[in-house]
All heavy atoms as atom14 arrays in JSON, in Angstrom:
{
  "sequence": "MKKYRCIVCEWIYDPAVGDPDGGIAPGTSFEDIPDDWVCPVCGVGKDQFEEVEE",
  "atom14_mask": [
    [1, 1, 1, 1, 1, 1, 1, 1, 0, 0, 0, 0, 0, 0],
    [1, 1, 1, 1, 1, 1, 1, 1, 1, 0, 0, 0, 0, 0],
    [1, 1, 1, 1, 1, 1, 1, 1, 1, 0, 0, 0, 0, 0],
    [1, 1, 1, 1, 1, 1, 1, 1, 1, 1, 1, 1, 0, 0],
    [1, 1, 1, 1, 1, 1, 1, 1, 1, 1, 1, 0, 0, 0],
    [1, 1, 1, 1, 1, 1, 0, 0, 0, 0, 0, 0, 0, 0],
    [1, 1, 1, 1, 1, 1, 1, 1, 0, 0, 0, 0, 0, 0],
    [1, 1, 1, 1, 1, 1, 1, 0, 0, 0, 0, 0, 0, 0],
    [1, 1, 1, 1, 1, 1, 0, 0, 0, 0, 0, 0, 0, 0],
    [1, 1, 1, 1, 1, 1, 1, 1, 1, 0, 0, 0, 0, 0],
    [1, 1, 1, 1, 1, 1, 1, 1, 1, 1, 1, 1, 1, 1],
    [1, 1, 1, 1, 1, 1, 1, 1, 0, 0, 0, 0, 0, 0],
    [1, 1, 1, 1, 1, 1, 1, 1, 1, 1, 1, 1, 0, 0],
    [1, 1, 1, 1, 1, 1, 1, 1, 0, 0, 0, 0, 0, 0],
    [1, 1, 1, 1, 1, 1, 1, 0, 0, 0, 0, 0, 0, 0],
    [1, 1, 1, 1, 1, 0, 0, 0, 0, 0, 0, 0, 0, 0],
    [1, 1, 1, 1, 1, 1, 1, 0, 0, 0, 0, 0, 0, 0],
    [1, 1, 1, 1, 0, 0, 0, 0, 0, 0, 0, 0, 0, 0],
    [1, 1, 1, 1, 1, 1, 1, 1, 0, 0, 0, 0, 0, 0],
    [1, 1, 1, 1, 1, 1, 1, 0, 0, 0, 0, 0, 0, 0],
    [1, 1, 1, 1, 1, 1, 1, 1, 0, 0, 0, 0, 0, 0],
    [1, 1, 1, 1, 0, 0, 0, 0, 0, 0, 0, 0, 0, 0],
    [1, 1, 1, 1, 0, 0, 0, 0, 0, 0, 0, 0, 0, 0],
    [1, 1, 1, 1, 1, 1, 1, 1, 0, 0, 0, 0, 0, 0],
    [1, 1, 1, 1, 1, 0, 0, 0, 0, 0, 0, 0, 0, 0],
    [1, 1, 1, 1, 1, 1, 1, 0, 0, 0, 0, 0, 0, 0],
    [1, 1, 1, 1, 0, 0, 0, 0, 0, 0, 0, 0, 0, 0],
    [1, 1, 1, 1, 1, 1, 1, 0, 0, 0, 0, 0, 0, 0],
    [1, 1, 1, 1, 1, 1, 0, 0, 0, 0, 0, 0, 0, 0],
    [1, 1, 1, 1, 1, 1, 1, 1, 1, 1, 1, 0, 0, 0],
    [1, 1, 1, 1, 1, 1, 1, 1, 1, 0, 0, 0, 0, 0],
    [1, 1, 1, 1, 1, 1, 1, 1, 0, 0, 0, 0, 0, 0],
    [1, 1, 1, 1, 1, 1, 1, 1, 0, 0, 0, 0, 0, 0],
    [1, 1, 1, 1, 1, 1, 1, 0, 0, 0, 0, 0, 0, 0],
    [1, 1, 1, 1, 1, 1, 1, 1, 0, 0, 0, 0, 0, 0],
    [1, 1, 1, 1, 1, 1, 1, 1, 0, 0, 0, 0, 0, 0],
    [1, 1, 1, 1, 1, 1, 1, 1, 1, 1, 1, 1, 1, 1],
    [1, 1, 1, 1, 1, 1, 1, 0, 0, 0, 0, 0, 0, 0],
    [1, 1, 1, 1, 1, 1, 0, 0, 0, 0, 0, 0, 0, 0],
    [1, 1, 1, 1, 1, 1, 1, 0, 0, 0, 0, 0, 0, 0],
    [1, 1, 1, 1, 1, 1, 1, 0, 0, 0, 0, 0, 0, 0],
    [1, 1, 1, 1, 1, 1, 0, 0, 0, 0, 0, 0, 0, 0],
    [1, 1, 1, 1, 0, 0, 0, 0, 0, 0, 0, 0, 0, 0],
    [1, 1, 1, 1, 1, 1, 1, 0, 0, 0, 0, 0, 0, 0],
    [1, 1, 1, 1, 0, 0, 0, 0, 0, 0, 0, 0, 0, 0],
    [1, 1, 1, 1, 1, 1, 1, 1, 1, 0, 0, 0, 0, 0],
    [1, 1, 1, 1, 1, 1, 1, 1, 0, 0, 0, 0, 0, 0],
    [1, 1, 1, 1, 1, 1, 1, 1, 1, 0, 0, 0, 0, 0],
    [1, 1, 1, 1, 1, 1, 1, 1, 1, 1, 1, 0, 0, 0],
    [1, 1, 1, 1, 1, 1, 1, 1, 1, 0, 0, 0, 0, 0],
    [1, 1, 1, 1, 1, 1, 1, 1, 1, 0, 0, 0, 0, 0],
    [1, 1, 1, 1, 1, 1, 1, 0, 0, 0, 0, 0, 0, 0],
    [1, 1, 1, 1, 1, 1, 1, 1, 1, 0, 0, 0, 0, 0],
    [1, 1, 1, 1, 1, 1, 1, 1, 1, 0, 0, 0, 0, 0]
  ],
  "atom14_positions": [
    [[-48.92, 170.25, -13.05], [-50.27, 170.17, -12.53], [-50.92, 168.86, -12.97], [-50.69, 168.38, -14.07], [-51.1, 171.37, -13.01], [-50.72, 172.68, -12.32], [-51.81, 174.05, -12.73], [-51.12, 174.52, -14.31], [0.0, 0.0, 0.0], [0.0, 0.0, 0.0], [0.0, 0.0, 0.0], [0.0, 0.0, 0.0], [0.0, 0.0, 0.0], [0.0, 0.0, 0.0]],
    [[-51.74, 168.32, -12.11], [-52.35, 167.03, -12.36], [-53.61, 167.15, -13.22], [-54.31, 168.14, -13.17], [-52.72, 166.37, -11.03], [-51.51, 166.1, -10.16], [-51.95, 165.52, -8.82], [-50.79, 165.44, -7.86], [-49.96, 164.29, -8.04], [0.0, 0.0, 0.0], [0.0, 0.0, 0.0], [0.0, 0.0, 0.0], [0.0, 0.0, 0.0], [0.0, 0.0, 0.0]],
    [[-53.86, 166.1, -13.99], [-55.08, 166.0, -14.79], [-56.14, 165.26, -13.97], [-55.81, 164.45, -13.1], [-54.8, 165.24, -16.09], [-53.83, 165.95, -17.0], [-53.57, 165.12, -18.25], [-52.54, 165.79, -19.14], [-52.25, 164.98, -20.34], [0.0, 0.0, 0.0], [0.0, 0.0, 0.0], [0.0, 0.0, 0.0], [0.0, 0.0, 0.0], [0.0, 0.0, 0.0]],
    [[-57.39, 165.54, -14.29], [-58.51, 164.89, -13.61], [-59.49, 164.35, -14.64], [-59.71, 164.97, -15.67], [-59.22, 165.87, -12.67], [-58.44, 166.11, -11.41], [-57.34, 166.96, -11.39], [-58.79, 165.48, -10.22], [-56.6, 167.17, -10.24], [-58.06, 165.68, -9.06], [-56.97, 166.52, -9.07], [-56.25, 166.72, -7.93], [0.0, 0.0, 0.0], [0.0, 0.0, 0.0]],
    [[-60.08, 163.18, -14.33], [-61.02, 162.5, -15.24], [-62.41, 162.5, -14.63], [-62.59, 162.16, -13.46], [-60.58, 161.06, -15.48], [-61.54, 160.26, -16.33], [-61.21, 158.78, -16.4], [-59.86, 158.54, -16.87], [-58.87, 158.01, -16.14], [-59.08, 157.66, -14.89], [-57.69, 157.83, -16.65], [0.0, 0.0, 0.0], [0.0, 0.0, 0.0], [0.0, 0.0, 0.0]],
    [[-63.41, 162.81, -15.46], [-64.8, 162.7, -15.05], [-65.13, 161.21, -14.94], [-64.91, 160.46, -15.89], [-65.71, 163.38, -16.08], [-67.46, 163.2, -15.72], [0.0, 0.0, 0.0], [0.0, 0.0, 0.0], [0.0, 0.0, 0.0], [0.0, 0.0, 0.0], [0.0, 0.0, 0.0], [0.0, 0.0, 0.0], [0.0, 0.0, 0.0], [0.0, 0.0, 0.0]],
    [[-65.67, 160.79, -13.79], [-65.97, 159.37, -13.62], [-67.25, 158.96, -14.35], [-67.52, 157.79, -14.5], [-66.05, 158.97, -12.12], [-67.18, 159.72, -11.42], [-64.71, 159.22, -11.44], [-67.43, 159.24, -9.99], [0.0, 0.0, 0.0], [0.0, 0.0, 0.0], [0.0, 0.0, 0.0], [0.0, 0.0, 0.0], [0.0, 0.0, 0.0], [0.0, 0.0, 0.0]],
    [[-68.02, 159.93, -14.84], [-69.25, 159.62, -15.55], [-68.98, 159.44, -17.05], [-69.32, 158.41, -17.64], [-70.31, 160.72, -15.32], [-71.56, 160.46, -16.15], [-70.65, 160.82, -13.83], [0.0, 0.0, 0.0], [0.0, 0.0, 0.0], [0.0, 0.0, 0.0], [0.0, 0.0, 0.0], [0.0, 0.0, 0.0], [0.0, 0.0, 0.0], [0.0, 0.0, 0.0]],
    [[-68.34, 160.43, -17.68], [-68.15, 160.38, -19.14], [-66.68, 160.2, -19.56], [-66.4, 160.07, -20.74], [-68.73, 161.63, -19.8], [-67.76, 163.14, -19.5], [0.0, 0.0, 0.0], [0.0, 0.0, 0.0], [0.0, 0.0, 0.0], [0.0, 0.0, 0.0], [0.0, 0.0, 0.0], [0.0, 0.0, 0.0], [0.0, 0.0, 0.0], [0.0, 0.0, 0.0]],
    [[-65.77, 160.24, -18.59], [-64.34, 160.05, -18.79], [-63.64, 161.2, -19.52], [-62.53, 161.04, -20.0], [-64.06, 158.7, -19.48], [-64.52, 157.54, -18.63], [-63.99, 156.21, -19.09], [-63.34, 156.13, -20.15], [-64.22, 155.23, -18.37], [0.0, 0.0, 0.0], [0.0, 0.0, 0.0], [0.0, 0.0, 0.0], [0.0, 0.0, 0.0], [0.0, 0.0, 0.0]],
    [[-64.27, 162.38, -19.58], [-63.61, 163.56, -20.13], [-62.46, 163.92, -19.21], [-62.56, 163.8, -17.98], [-64.6, 164.72, -20.22], [-64.02, 165.98, -20.78], [-63.77, 166.26, -22.07], [-63.62, 167.14, -20.04], [-63.24, 167.53, -22.2], [-63.13, 168.09, -20.96], [-63.62, 167.48, -18.69], [-62.66, 169.34, -20.59], [-63.15, 168.72, -18.31], [-62.67, 169.63, -19.26]],
    [[-61.34, 164.32, -19.78], [-60.14, 164.67, -19.0], [-60.01, 166.18, -18.91], [-60.01, 166.88, -19.94], [-58.87, 164.09, -19.66], [-58.96, 162.58, -19.81], [-57.62, 164.52, -18.89], [-58.82, 161.79, -18.54], [0.0, 0.0, 0.0], [0.0, 0.0, 0.0], [0.0, 0.0, 0.0], [0.0, 0.0, 0.0], [0.0, 0.0, 0.0], [0.0, 0.0, 0.0]],
    [[-59.9, 166.68, -17.66], [-59.55, 168.09, -17.46], [-58.04, 168.19, -17.45], [-57.38, 167.61, -16.59], [-60.12, 168.66, -16.16], [-59.63, 170.08, -15.94], [-60.2, 171.12, -16.65], [-58.55, 170.36, -15.1], [-59.73, 172.42, -16.51], [-58.08, 171.65, -14.96], [-58.67, 172.68, -15.67], [-58.2, 173.96, -15.55], [0.0, 0.0, 0.0], [0.0, 0.0, 0.0]],
    [[-57.49, 168.9, -18.42], [-56.05, 169.13, -18.52], [-55.79, 170.59, -18.19], [-56.24, 171.48, -18.9], [-55.59, 168.81, -19.95], [-54.08, 168.97, -20.14], [-53.4, 169.55, -19.26], [-53.58, 168.53, -21.18], [0.0, 0.0, 0.0], [0.0, 0.0, 0.0], [0.0, 0.0, 0.0], [0.0, 0.0, 0.0], [0.0, 0.0, 0.0], [0.0, 0.0, 0.0]],
    [[-55.08, 170.86, -17.08], [-54.85, 172.25, -16.69], [-54.1, 173.07, -17.73], [-54.26, 174.28, -17.79], [-54.04, 172.16, -15.4], [-53.85, 170.73, -15.12], [-54.52, 169.91, -16.15], [0.0, 0.0, 0.0], [0.0, 0.0, 0.0], [0.0, 0.0, 0.0], [0.0, 0.0, 0.0], [0.0, 0.0, 0.0], [0.0, 0.0, 0.0], [0.0, 0.0, 0.0]],
    [[-53.31, 172.41, -18.58], [-52.59, 173.14, -19.62], [-53.56, 173.72, -20.66], [-53.27, 174.73, -21.28], [-51.59, 172.22, -20.31], [0.0, 0.0, 0.0], [0.0, 0.0, 0.0], [0.0, 0.0, 0.0], [0.0, 0.0, 0.0], [0.0, 0.0, 0.0], [0.0, 0.0, 0.0], [0.0, 0.0, 0.0], [0.0, 0.0, 0.0], [0.0, 0.0, 0.0]],
    [[-54.72, 173.08, -20.8], [-55.73, 173.51, -21.76], [-56.83, 174.32, -21.08], [-57.36, 175.28, -21.63], [-56.35, 172.28, -22.48], [-57.46, 172.71, -23.43], [-55.27, 171.51, -23.21], [0.0, 0.0, 0.0], [0.0, 0.0, 0.0], [0.0, 0.0, 0.0], [0.0, 0.0, 0.0], [0.0, 0.0, 0.0], [0.0, 0.0, 0.0], [0.0, 0.0, 0.0]],
    [[-57.19, 173.93, -19.85], [-58.3, 174.56, -19.15], [-59.63, 174.17, -19.77], [-59.76, 173.14, -20.41], [0.0, 0.0, 0.0], [0.0, 0.0, 0.0], [0.0, 0.0, 0.0], [0.0, 0.0, 0.0], [0.0, 0.0, 0.0], [0.0, 0.0, 0.0], [0.0, 0.0, 0.0], [0.0, 0.0, 0.0], [0.0, 0.0, 0.0], [0.0, 0.0, 0.0]],
    [[-60.62, 175.03, -19.59], [-61.94, 174.85, -20.2], [-62.41, 176.24, -20.64], [-63.25, 176.87, -19.99], [-62.92, 174.23, -19.2], [-64.34, 174.11, -19.75], [-64.49, 174.1, -20.99], [-65.28, 174.03, -18.96], [0.0, 0.0, 0.0], [0.0, 0.0, 0.0], [0.0, 0.0, 0.0], [0.0, 0.0, 0.0], [0.0, 0.0, 0.0], [0.0, 0.0, 0.0]],
    [[-61.8, 176.76, -21.72], [-62.11, 178.13, -22.16], [-63.6, 178.39, -22.36], [-64.08, 179.45, -22.01], [-61.34, 178.28, -23.47], [-60.23, 177.28, -23.37], [-60.8, 176.13, -22.58], [0.0, 0.0, 0.0], [0.0, 0.0, 0.0], [0.0, 0.0, 0.0], [0.0, 0.0, 0.0], [0.0, 0.0, 0.0], [0.0, 0.0, 0.0], [0.0, 0.0, 0.0]],
    [[-64.33, 177.4, -22.9], [-65.77, 177.57, -23.1], [-66.52, 177.68, -21.77], [-67.59, 178.26, -21.71], [-66.35, 176.42, -23.93], [-65.83, 176.45, -25.37], [-65.36, 177.51, -25.83], [-65.89, 175.39, -26.02], [0.0, 0.0, 0.0], [0.0, 0.0, 0.0], [0.0, 0.0, 0.0], [0.0, 0.0, 0.0], [0.0, 0.0, 0.0], [0.0, 0.0, 0.0]],
    [[-65.92, 177.11, -20.72], [-66.53, 177.16, -19.39], [-65.97, 178.27, -18.53], [-66.25, 178.35, -17.34], [0.0, 0.0, 0.0], [0.0, 0.0, 0.0], [0.0, 0.0, 0.0], [0.0, 0.0, 0.0], [0.0, 0.0, 0.0], [0.0, 0.0, 0.0], [0.0, 0.0, 0.0], [0.0, 0.0, 0.0], [0.0, 0.0, 0.0], [0.0, 0.0, 0.0]],
    [[-65.13, 179.12, -19.13], [-64.57, 180.25, -18.39], [-63.34, 179.92, -17.57], [-62.93, 180.72, -16.72], [0.0, 0.0, 0.0], [0.0, 0.0, 0.0], [0.0, 0.0, 0.0], [0.0, 0.0, 0.0], [0.0, 0.0, 0.0], [0.0, 0.0, 0.0], [0.0, 0.0, 0.0], [0.0, 0.0, 0.0], [0.0, 0.0, 0.0], [0.0, 0.0, 0.0]],
    [[-62.72, 178.78, -17.82], [-61.53, 178.37, -17.08], [-60.31, 178.55, -17.99], [-60.18, 177.85, -18.99], [-61.63, 176.91, -16.6], [-62.95, 176.66, -15.85], [-60.42, 176.53, -15.76], [-63.14, 177.51, -14.6], [0.0, 0.0, 0.0], [0.0, 0.0, 0.0], [0.0, 0.0, 0.0], [0.0, 0.0, 0.0], [0.0, 0.0, 0.0], [0.0, 0.0, 0.0]],
    [[-59.45, 179.46, -17.63], [-58.29, 179.79, -18.46], [-57.25, 178.67, -18.43], [-57.11, 177.97, -17.42], [-57.64, 181.08, -17.95], [0.0, 0.0, 0.0], [0.0, 0.0, 0.0], [0.0, 0.0, 0.0], [0.0, 0.0, 0.0], [0.0, 0.0, 0.0], [0.0, 0.0, 0.0], [0.0, 0.0, 0.0], [0.0, 0.0, 0.0], [0.0, 0.0, 0.0]],
    [[-56.5, 178.51, -19.54], [-55.38, 177.57, -19.53], [-54.42, 177.9, -18.39], [-54.23, 179.08, -18.07], [-54.72, 177.8, -20.89], [-55.81, 178.31, -21.76], [-56.68, 179.14, -20.85], [0.0, 0.0, 0.0], [0.0, 0.0, 0.0], [0.0, 0.0, 0.0], [0.0, 0.0, 0.0], [0.0, 0.0, 0.0], [0.0, 0.0, 0.0], [0.0, 0.0, 0.0]],
    [[-53.87, 176.87, -17.76], [-52.96, 177.08, -16.64], [-53.65, 177.06, -15.29], [-53.01, 177.22, -14.26], [0.0, 0.0, 0.0], [0.0, 0.0, 0.0], [0.0, 0.0, 0.0], [0.0, 0.0, 0.0], [0.0, 0.0, 0.0], [0.0, 0.0, 0.0], [0.0, 0.0, 0.0], [0.0, 0.0, 0.0], [0.0, 0.0, 0.0], [0.0, 0.0, 0.0]],
    [[-54.98, 176.84, -15.26], [-55.73, 176.79, -14.0], [-55.72, 175.38, -13.45], [-56.17, 174.45, -14.11], [-57.19, 177.24, -14.23], [-57.2, 178.55, -14.79], [-57.97, 177.24, -12.93], [0.0, 0.0, 0.0], [0.0, 0.0, 0.0], [0.0, 0.0, 0.0], [0.0, 0.0, 0.0], [0.0, 0.0, 0.0], [0.0, 0.0, 0.0], [0.0, 0.0, 0.0]],
    [[-55.2, 175.22, -12.24], [-55.19, 173.89, -11.62], [-56.62, 173.49, -11.27], [-57.5, 174.34, -11.08], [-54.32, 173.87, -10.37], [-54.93, 174.62, -9.33], [0.0, 0.0, 0.0], [0.0, 0.0, 0.0], [0.0, 0.0, 0.0], [0.0, 0.0, 0.0], [0.0, 0.0, 0.0], [0.0, 0.0, 0.0], [0.0, 0.0, 0.0], [0.0, 0.0, 0.0]],
    [[-56.87, 172.19, -11.19], [-58.22, 171.69, -10.88], [-58.71, 172.25, -9.55], [-59.88, 172.61, -9.41], [-58.23, 170.16, -10.87], [-59.6, 169.57, -10.78], [-60.41, 169.51, -11.91], [-60.09, 169.07, -9.59], [-61.7, 168.97, -11.83], [-61.36, 168.53, -9.51], [-62.17, 168.47, -10.63], [0.0, 0.0, 0.0], [0.0, 0.0, 0.0], [0.0, 0.0, 0.0]],
    [[-57.81, 172.34, -8.58], [-58.17, 172.83, -7.25], [-58.64, 174.28, -7.29], [-59.41, 174.71, -6.42], [-56.98, 172.69, -6.3], [-56.59, 171.25, -5.99], [-55.75, 170.58, -7.07], [-55.35, 171.24, -8.06], [-55.49, 169.37, -6.94], [0.0, 0.0, 0.0], [0.0, 0.0, 0.0], [0.0, 0.0, 0.0], [0.0, 0.0, 0.0], [0.0, 0.0, 0.0]],
    [[-58.18, 175.04, -8.29], [-58.53, 176.46, -8.38], [-59.8, 176.73, -9.2], [-60.23, 177.88, -9.31], [-57.37, 177.26, -8.96], [-56.19, 177.33, -8.01], [-56.4, 177.18, -6.79], [-55.06, 177.53, -8.48], [0.0, 0.0, 0.0], [0.0, 0.0, 0.0], [0.0, 0.0, 0.0], [0.0, 0.0, 0.0], [0.0, 0.0, 0.0], [0.0, 0.0, 0.0]],
    [[-60.4, 175.68, -9.75], [-61.66, 175.85, -10.49], [-62.77, 176.13, -9.47], [-62.82, 175.48, -8.43], [-62.0, 174.57, -11.29], [-60.94, 174.31, -12.36], [-63.37, 174.68, -11.93], [-61.13, 172.99, -13.07], [0.0, 0.0, 0.0], [0.0, 0.0, 0.0], [0.0, 0.0, 0.0], [0.0, 0.0, 0.0], [0.0, 0.0, 0.0], [0.0, 0.0, 0.0]],
    [[-63.67, 177.07, -9.76], [-64.78, 177.34, -8.83], [-65.61, 176.08, -8.57], [-65.76, 175.22, -9.44], [-65.62, 178.39, -9.56], [-64.69, 179.02, -10.55], [-63.7, 177.95, -10.93], [0.0, 0.0, 0.0], [0.0, 0.0, 0.0], [0.0, 0.0, 0.0], [0.0, 0.0, 0.0], [0.0, 0.0, 0.0], [0.0, 0.0, 0.0], [0.0, 0.0, 0.0]],
    [[-66.16, 175.98, -7.36], [-66.92, 174.79, -6.97], [-68.19, 174.59, -7.78], [-68.72, 173.48, -7.84], [-67.27, 174.85, -5.48], [-66.04, 174.65, -4.6], [-65.06, 174.04, -5.06], [-66.07, 175.11, -3.44], [0.0, 0.0, 0.0], [0.0, 0.0, 0.0], [0.0, 0.0, 0.0], [0.0, 0.0, 0.0], [0.0, 0.0, 0.0], [0.0, 0.0, 0.0]],
    [[-68.69, 175.65, -8.42], [-69.93, 175.5, -9.2], [-69.68, 175.14, -10.66], [-70.61, 175.0, -11.44], [-70.79, 176.77, -9.11], [-70.09, 178.01, -9.66], [-68.88, 177.95, -9.98], [-70.76, 179.04, -9.76], [0.0, 0.0, 0.0], [0.0, 0.0, 0.0], [0.0, 0.0, 0.0], [0.0, 0.0, 0.0], [0.0, 0.0, 0.0], [0.0, 0.0, 0.0]],
    [[-68.41, 174.93, -11.03], [-68.08, 174.51, -12.39], [-68.59, 173.1, -12.62], [-68.64, 172.28, -11.69], [-66.56, 174.56, -12.57], [-66.06, 174.04, -13.87], [-65.97, 174.71, -15.05], [-65.54, 172.73, -14.13], [-65.45, 173.9, -16.03], [-65.18, 172.67, -15.49], [-65.37, 171.58, -13.35], [-64.64, 171.54, -16.08], [-64.84, 170.45, -13.94], [-64.48, 170.43, -15.29]],
    [[-68.98, 172.78, -13.86], [-69.45, 171.44, -14.19], [-68.71, 170.91, -15.42], [-68.19, 171.68, -16.23], [-70.97, 171.39, -14.44], [-71.74, 171.75, -13.17], [-71.36, 172.3, -15.59], [0.0, 0.0, 0.0], [0.0, 0.0, 0.0], [0.0, 0.0, 0.0], [0.0, 0.0, 0.0], [0.0, 0.0, 0.0], [0.0, 0.0, 0.0], [0.0, 0.0, 0.0]],
    [[-68.7, 169.6, -15.56], [-68.08, 168.95, -16.71], [-68.72, 169.48, -17.99], [-69.94, 169.49, -18.1], [-68.27, 167.44, -16.61], [-67.65, 166.52, -18.04], [0.0, 0.0, 0.0], [0.0, 0.0, 0.0], [0.0, 0.0, 0.0], [0.0, 0.0, 0.0], [0.0, 0.0, 0.0], [0.0, 0.0, 0.0], [0.0, 0.0, 0.0], [0.0, 0.0, 0.0]],
    [[-67.9, 169.91, -18.95], [-68.46, 170.46, -20.18], [-69.14, 169.43, -21.08], [-69.87, 169.79, -21.99], [-67.25, 171.07, -20.88], [-66.09, 170.33, -20.35], [-66.44, 169.96, -18.93], [0.0, 0.0, 0.0], [0.0, 0.0, 0.0], [0.0, 0.0, 0.0], [0.0, 0.0, 0.0], [0.0, 0.0, 0.0], [0.0, 0.0, 0.0], [0.0, 0.0, 0.0]],
    [[-68.92, 168.15, -20.81], [-69.52, 167.1, -21.64], [-70.83, 166.6, -21.04], [-71.86, 166.56, -21.71], [-68.54, 165.93, -21.85], [-69.2, 164.78, -22.6], [-67.3, 166.42, -22.6], [0.0, 0.0, 0.0], [0.0, 0.0, 0.0], [0.0, 0.0, 0.0], [0.0, 0.0, 0.0], [0.0, 0.0, 0.0], [0.0, 0.0, 0.0], [0.0, 0.0, 0.0]],
    [[-70.81, 166.24, -19.75], [-72.01, 165.61, -19.17], [-72.68, 166.43, -18.06], [-73.76, 166.07, -17.61], [-71.69, 164.21, -18.68], [-70.6, 164.15, -17.25], [0.0, 0.0, 0.0], [0.0, 0.0, 0.0], [0.0, 0.0, 0.0], [0.0, 0.0, 0.0], [0.0, 0.0, 0.0], [0.0, 0.0, 0.0], [0.0, 0.0, 0.0], [0.0, 0.0, 0.0]],
    [[-72.01, 167.51, -17.59], [-72.65, 168.41, -16.64], [-72.59, 168.04, -15.17], [-73.25, 168.68, -14.36], [0.0, 0.0, 0.0], [0.0, 0.0, 0.0], [0.0, 0.0, 0.0], [0.0, 0.0, 0.0], [0.0, 0.0, 0.0], [0.0, 0.0, 0.0], [0.0, 0.0, 0.0], [0.0, 0.0, 0.0], [0.0, 0.0, 0.0], [0.0, 0.0, 0.0]],
    [[-71.79, 167.04, -14.79], [-71.67, 166.72, -13.37], [-70.67, 167.66, -12.7], [-69.86, 168.31, -13.36], [-71.26, 165.24, -13.14], [-72.31, 164.3, -13.67], [-69.9, 164.94, -13.72], [0.0, 0.0, 0.0], [0.0, 0.0, 0.0], [0.0, 0.0, 0.0], [0.0, 0.0, 0.0], [0.0, 0.0, 0.0], [0.0, 0.0, 0.0], [0.0, 0.0, 0.0]],
    [[-70.72, 167.72, -11.38], [-69.87, 168.63, -10.62], [-68.46, 168.11, -10.4], [-68.12, 166.97, -10.73], [0.0, 0.0, 0.0], [0.0, 0.0, 0.0], [0.0, 0.0, 0.0], [0.0, 0.0, 0.0], [0.0, 0.0, 0.0], [0.0, 0.0, 0.0], [0.0, 0.0, 0.0], [0.0, 0.0, 0.0], [0.0, 0.0, 0.0], [0.0, 0.0, 0.0]],
    [[-67.64, 168.98, -9.8], [-66.23, 168.65, -9.52], [-66.07, 167.41, -8.66], [-65.07, 166.72, -8.75], [-65.55, 169.82, -8.8], [-65.15, 170.96, -9.69], [-64.5, 172.07, -8.89], [-63.17, 171.68, -8.3], [-62.49, 172.8, -7.62], [0.0, 0.0, 0.0], [0.0, 0.0, 0.0], [0.0, 0.0, 0.0], [0.0, 0.0, 0.0], [0.0, 0.0, 0.0]],
    [[-67.07, 167.11, -7.84], [-66.97, 165.95, -6.95], [-67.04, 164.63, -7.71], [-66.81, 163.56, -7.12], [-68.04, 166.0, -5.86], [-69.46, 165.98, -6.41], [-69.68, 166.39, -7.58], [-70.35, 165.55, -5.68], [0.0, 0.0, 0.0], [0.0, 0.0, 0.0], [0.0, 0.0, 0.0], [0.0, 0.0, 0.0], [0.0, 0.0, 0.0], [0.0, 0.0, 0.0]],
    [[-67.32, 164.68, -9.0], [-67.39, 163.47, -9.82], [-66.13, 163.27, -10.66], [-66.14, 162.56, -11.66], [-68.63, 163.53, -10.73], [-69.93, 163.58, -9.98], [-70.17, 162.32, -9.16], [-70.12, 161.21, -9.68], [-70.41, 162.49, -7.87], [0.0, 0.0, 0.0], [0.0, 0.0, 0.0], [0.0, 0.0, 0.0], [0.0, 0.0, 0.0], [0.0, 0.0, 0.0]],
    [[-65.04, 163.93, -10.26], [-63.77, 163.81, -10.95], [-62.76, 163.1, -10.06], [-62.81, 163.22, -8.84], [-63.23, 165.2, -11.33], [-63.84, 165.77, -12.58], [-65.13, 166.26, -12.57], [-63.13, 165.81, -13.77], [-65.71, 166.78, -13.73], [-63.69, 166.33, -14.93], [-64.98, 166.82, -14.9], [0.0, 0.0, 0.0], [0.0, 0.0, 0.0], [0.0, 0.0, 0.0]],
    [[-61.85, 162.35, -10.69], [-60.78, 161.69, -9.96], [-59.46, 162.03, -10.61], [-59.38, 162.28, -11.8], [-61.0, 160.17, -9.95], [-60.95, 159.55, -11.34], [-61.32, 158.07, -11.35], [-61.67, 157.54, -10.29], [-61.26, 157.46, -12.44], [0.0, 0.0, 0.0], [0.0, 0.0, 0.0], [0.0, 0.0, 0.0], [0.0, 0.0, 0.0], [0.0, 0.0, 0.0]],
    [[-58.43, 162.03, -9.78], [-57.09, 162.34, -10.29], [-56.62, 161.25, -11.24], [-56.86, 160.06, -11.01], [-56.14, 162.43, -9.09], [-54.76, 162.91, -9.44], [-53.9, 163.06, -8.2], [-54.36, 163.68, -7.21], [-52.77, 162.54, -8.21], [0.0, 0.0, 0.0], [0.0, 0.0, 0.0], [0.0, 0.0, 0.0], [0.0, 0.0, 0.0], [0.0, 0.0, 0.0]],
    [[-55.98, 161.66, -12.34], [-55.46, 160.71, -13.31], [-54.04, 160.34, -12.89], [-53.2, 161.2, -12.69], [-55.44, 161.33, -14.73], [-54.75, 160.4, -15.72], [-56.85, 161.67, -15.19], [0.0, 0.0, 0.0], [0.0, 0.0, 0.0], [0.0, 0.0, 0.0], [0.0, 0.0, 0.0], [0.0, 0.0, 0.0], [0.0, 0.0, 0.0], [0.0, 0.0, 0.0]],
    [[-53.81, 159.05, -12.74], [-52.47, 158.56, -12.41], [-51.66, 158.5, -13.68], [-52.09, 157.92, -14.68], [-52.56, 157.17, -11.77], [-53.37, 157.13, -10.49], [-52.73, 157.89, -9.35], [-51.48, 157.96, -9.32], [-53.47, 158.4, -8.5], [0.0, 0.0, 0.0], [0.0, 0.0, 0.0], [0.0, 0.0, 0.0], [0.0, 0.0, 0.0], [0.0, 0.0, 0.0]],
    [[-50.48, 159.11, -13.67], [-49.65, 159.11, -14.88], [-48.39, 158.3, -14.66], [-47.95, 158.09, -13.62], [-49.28, 160.54, -15.25], [-50.52, 161.31, -15.67], [-50.18, 162.66, -16.26], [-49.07, 162.82, -16.79], [-51.01, 163.54, -16.21], [0.0, 0.0, 0.0], [0.0, 0.0, 0.0], [0.0, 0.0, 0.0], [0.0, 0.0, 0.0], [0.0, 0.0, 0.0]]
  ]
}
């Protein structure tokens, strides 16, 4: 699964880790996160994330 970076604060969403504090279980792909989820660091929406090239 691909990682995604917040373009505002550069926090990385890693699907292997998820966002447990935000209710996103480890193993959840970015595409499967609810549309109302926000970055746990700066609070912007999913539309402010870009795929991380590895």
